[in-house]
C-alpha positions, 0 to 999 in steps of 0.5 A: 760642783762650784767651790763657793757652793760647798763653802756656805759663808752666811753674809755678816750684817753690818753693826754701827759702832754706835749701836750700844747708844740704842741698847745701853741702859742708864743710871741716875743719882738724885738728891732732893727727891721729896721736894717739888722739883725732885718728886717730879724729877723722879716721875719723869725718870721712872717714865723714861725708857733710857733709864733702868736705875734711879739711886735716890739719897734722902733723909727719909722714905718716898711715898713713891715706890717703883722697881726702878728705885733704889732708895739709900737713906743717909745723913747728907752731913756723912756724904764724905764716906760714900762712894759708889763703884758701879757706873752712874750716868749722871747726878741730878740736884734739887736740894733747897730749902728756905731762910724763913724755914731753916734759917740762915745756917740751915740755908747754907748747910742744905743749898751750900754745904749739902750740894758741894758735899754731893758734888765731891761724892759724884767726883769720887764716884766718877760720874761726868755729869752733874745737873743742879738747881740753883735760882735766878739772880744768883750771884755770890756778891748779892746783898740777899743772902739767899742769892748770895749762898746760890751764887757761892755754890755755883762758884764752888761747883765750878771749882771740881773736877767734874767735866760736865756741869749745869746749873739751872737757874729758874725763876719763881717755881710752881706746883704742889708742895708739902709745906704752904710758903705764904710769900711764894703763894702771894708771889704767884699770883703776882706773876700770874697777873703781870706774866702777859706783860712779861715779854723780851729781856722780862720774859726770863722773870716768867714762872716755871713749873717743877715739872718744866724744871725736872724736863729740862734737867733730863733733857740736859743730861740727855745732850749733855756737853762738857764744861760749865754751862748756865741755864736760865729761866727763859730756856726752862719755860720752852719745856 
């Protein structure tokens, strides 16, 4: 009898070194989950099979419940004391308020201080991707306080050591909000009336929905590259 018939060596299939990409389940950290964009972001992450866990930093409980969600009730003033040891793949930031609702001091606290505190938490926790909602027209030198605050936030993020940062700059955001914002309602109907004429270089002025922004953010996380990236509203419109 031939020796190779006695030694039954099973054939070992080739295993691609990239196979872990198909089995690895991701974890996301989310702040701002009770707002218009944040709610859509949570719903999209829950339905996304690539994510097994969604850690939500919130000042209050969420209306939605799901096994993927791990809601951590926090004071954003005290994020300096927080750090995560577990692997977190991406931090999504949808924090934001308005000057009318919170005043100048409140706007600065939420749209600047809290965002930077969250980014510093991401640094301490070795989270490599940070994706944040800013605003179209953000400019640290703007005469408009809201745009100036957003622009200053963007510049401050650029100084962090997070490898991959994406700044999403949507135009007017549409969708169902908990509170009524008269100015935005009026703006929405004006945008709607003039939207067919917003072509070419004016296309980026078209309104986008919270759902479009959420889907854009998740796609950016999936295909993130190292560096500091600005994502304008005309890109968000494609989602």
